[in-house]
C-alpha positions in Angstrom: 62.0 116.7 10.2 65.0 117.1 12.4 66.2 120.0 14.5 68.3 121.3 11.6 65.1 122.3 9.9 64.1 124.7 12.6 65.5 128.2 13.3 64.8 130.3 16.4 64.8 134.0 15.3 65.8 136.1 18.3 65.3 139.8 18.2 67.4 141.6 20.8 68.9 145.0 21.6 72.4 146.0 22.8 73.3 142.3 23.5 77.0 141.6 24.1 77.1 138.1 25.6 75.5 135.8 23.1 76.5 132.5 24.7 74.8 133.6 27.9 71.7 134.6 26.0 71.5 131.2 24.2 72.0 129.4 27.5 69.4 131.5 29.3 66.9 130.8 26.5 67.7 127.1 26.4 68.2 127.1 22.7 68.6 123.6 21.3 68.3 124.2 17.6 70.0 126.5 15.1 69.2 130.1 15.6 69.7 133.6 14.2 70.3 136.5 16.6 69.4 139.9 15.2 71.0 142.4 17.6 70.4 146.1 17.2 73.4 148.0 18.5 75.9 150.6 17.3 77.7 148.6 14.6 77.3 146.3 11.6 78.9 142.9 11.8 78.3 139.2 11.3 79.5 136.2 13.3 78.9 132.5 13.1 79.2 130.4 16.3 78.2 126.9 17.4 76.2 126.4 20.6 75.6 122.9 21.8 76.5 121.6 18.3 74.0 123.9 16.6 74.8 126.7 14.2 74.0 130.2 15.3 74.3 133.2 13.1 74.7 136.6 14.8 74.0 139.8 13.0 74.7 143.2 14.6 72.8 146.1 13.0 73.2 149.8 13.7 69.5 150.5 13.4 66.3 150.4 15.5 62.8 148.9 15.2 61.7 145.4 16.2 59.9 144.9 12.9 63.0 145.6 11.0 65.0 143.3 13.3 62.6 140.4 12.8 62.7 140.9 9.0 66.5 140.8 9.1 66.5 137.4 10.7 63.6 136.0 8.7 65.2 136.9 5.4 68.5 135.3 6.4 67.1 132.0 7.5 67.1 128.9 5.3 65.0 126.7 7.5 61.4 125.7 6.7 60.1 126.4 10.3 61.0 129.7 11.9 60.1 130.4 15.5 59.7 134.1 16.2 61.4 134.9 19.5 62.2 137.8 21.9 65.1 137.6 24.2 63.0 137.1 27.3 61.5 133.7 26.2 63.0 130.6 27.9 62.1 127.6 25.8 61.3 124.2 27.3 63.6 121.3 26.5 61.3 119.7 23.9 60.2 122.9 22.1 61.6 121.9 18.7 60.0 118.5 18.6 56.7 119.9 19.9 56.6 122.6 17.2 57.6 120.3 14.4 55.0 117.7 15.4 52.4 120.5 15.5 53.1 121.4 11.9 53.1 117.7 10.9 49.7 117.2 12.5 48.3 120.4 11.1 49.6 120.3 7.5 47.2 123.0 6.4 48.7 125.5 8.8 51.1 128.1 7.5 51.3 129.8 10.9 50.8 128.2 14.4 50.4 130.2 17.6 51.3 128.5 20.9 51.1 129.4 24.6 53.8 130.8 26.9 53.8 130.4 30.6 54.2 133.6 32.7 54.1 134.4 36.4 51.2 136.8 36.0 49.1 135.9 33.1 48.5 138.9 30.9 48.2 137.1 27.5 45.3 135.2 26.0 45.6 131.5 26.8 44.7 129.1 24.1 42.7 126.3 25.8 41.7 124.3 22.7 42.6 124.2 19.1 41.2 127.3 17.3 41.3 128.9 13.9 42.7 132.4 14.0 40.5 134.7 12.0 39.4 138.3 11.7 37.5 138.2 15.0 40.4 137.0 17.2 43.7 137.7 15.6 44.5 140.8 17.7 44.9 138.7 20.9 48.4 137.3 20.1 52.0 138.7 20.2 54.9 137.7 18.0 56.9 135.7 20.5 54.5 132.8 20.5 54.4 132.4 16.7 56.0 129.8 14.4 55.8 130.1 10.7 56.4 128.1 7.5 59.0 130.4 6.0 58.2 129.3 2.5 54.5 130.4 2.9 55.6 133.8 4.3 58.1 134.5 1.5 55.7 133.3 -1.2 53.1 135.8 -0.1 55.8 138.5 0.4 54.7 139.1 4.0 57.0 141.1 6.3 56.9 142.8 9.7 56.0 146.5 9.6 58.9 148.8 10.1 56.6 151.6 11.1 55.1 150.0 14.1 56.6 148.1 17.1 59.2 148.8 19.7 61.9 151.2 18.5 59.8 152.4 15.5 57.8 155.5 15.0 54.8 153.9 16.6 55.7 151.8 19.6 53.4 148.8 19.2 51.5 146.7 16.7 54.0 145.0 14.4 52.9 141.5 15.5 49.2 142.2 15.0 49.8 143.8 11.6 51.9 140.7 10.6 49.0 138.4 11.5 46.6 140.7 9.6 48.7 140.5 6.5 48.8 136.7 6.8 45.0 136.6 6.9 44.7 139.0 4.0 47.0 136.8 2.0 44.9 133.7 2.6 47.3 131.9 4.9 46.0 129.4 7.4 46.6 130.4 11.1 46.0 127.9 13.9 46.2 128.3 17.6 47.1 125.3 19.7 46.8 124.7 23.5 50.5 123.7 23.6 53.1 125.5 25.8 56.5 125.9 24.3 58.3 128.0 26.9 58.0 130.7 29.6 58.6 134.4 29.9 61.5 135.6 32.0 59.8 137.5 34.9 63.0 139.4 35.6 63.4 140.7 32.0 63.1 144.5 31.4 61.6 145.6 28.1 63.8 147.6 25.8 60.8 149.7 24.6 57.8 149.5 27.0 57.9 152.5 29.3 54.5 152.0 30.9 50.9 152.8 30.1 51.3 156.4 29.0 49.8 158.8 26.6 52.3 158.0 23.9 51.2 154.3 23.9 47.6 155.3 23.6 48.4 157.7 20.7 50.3 155.0 19.0 47.5 152.6 19.5 45.2 155.0 17.6 47.6 155.0 14.7 47.8 151.2 14.7 44.0 150.9 14.8 43.7 153.2 11.8 46.1 150.9 9.9 44.4 147.7 11.1 40.7 148.3 10.9 38.8 149.9 8.1 35.3 148.8 8.8 35.2 148.3 12.6 37.5 151.2 13.6 35.3 153.3 15.9 33.7 150.3 17.8 37.2 148.9 18.3 38.5 152.3 19.6 35.5 152.6 21.9 35.9 149.0 23.2 39.7 149.4 23.8 39.2 152.6 25.7 36.4 151.2 27.8 38.4 148.1 28.7 41.8 149.7 29.3 41.3 153.3 30.6 41.9 152.3 34.2 45.4 151.0 33.4 46.4 154.5 32.2 44.9 156.1 35.3 42.8 158.5 33.2 39.1 158.8 32.4 37.4 156.8 29.7 36.9 160.0 27.7 40.5 161.1 27.9 41.6 157.6 26.8 39.2 157.6 23.9 40.3 161.1 22.8 44.0 160.2 22.8 43.4 157.1 20.7 41.3 159.1 18.3 44.0 161.8 18.0 46.6 159.1 17.1 44.2 157.8 14.5 43.5 161.2 13.0 47.1 162.3 12.9 48.2 159.1 11.3 45.6 159.4 8.6 46.9 163.0 7.8 50.4 161.7 7.0 
């Protein structure tokens, strides 16, 4: 494989300086930027001798944005990216080598460095399964595009930043990969770091809306472990929201019940 067989799929919002974004993220391969703004347009540029396609869409929703770039890629390996990931110089070689050494893998999850670790850190090679798939966000995932398209897997347009329910598109994506029989592997390899100065375009804090949306997402995700999952999540996280455990539990449950009525 060479660098021309890898695409970085960058989801962003209201971006107007694409060269600066590519420089900040240290992009060294071809890339597709899906930018949600107030117009529809397409532009092709070159950045450090690599082709970059820029698509502007007058729409909202991170799942829809990721689908827009995934459908337009023609590379075998696609790296799912947010605009706050800064890739290390050798990211392309590392990711390609990971797929070459794990030929059975359709999806590989990597580590990202961050100033204050809030994400699950992979410390040894692990199989991603029904017990642990909820630990991982989209911006550390690389996929074999052919495997995803063959199984007709897409990101949810109902869940995630900018959508009706503000989180969960990444977890639902991994759920659908497992349901379709794809092999998901987690590796203790770090491909980049998160920009500590970045401001999320959708996360407005730990509030009631996020808990309500979590309930809706749990209803979609879990059919047989739903109530234990809700109980565990509320018990583990209620202090973040500065409310009691029972208030936290009730808000999640309300989101779950309202979602099931629709």
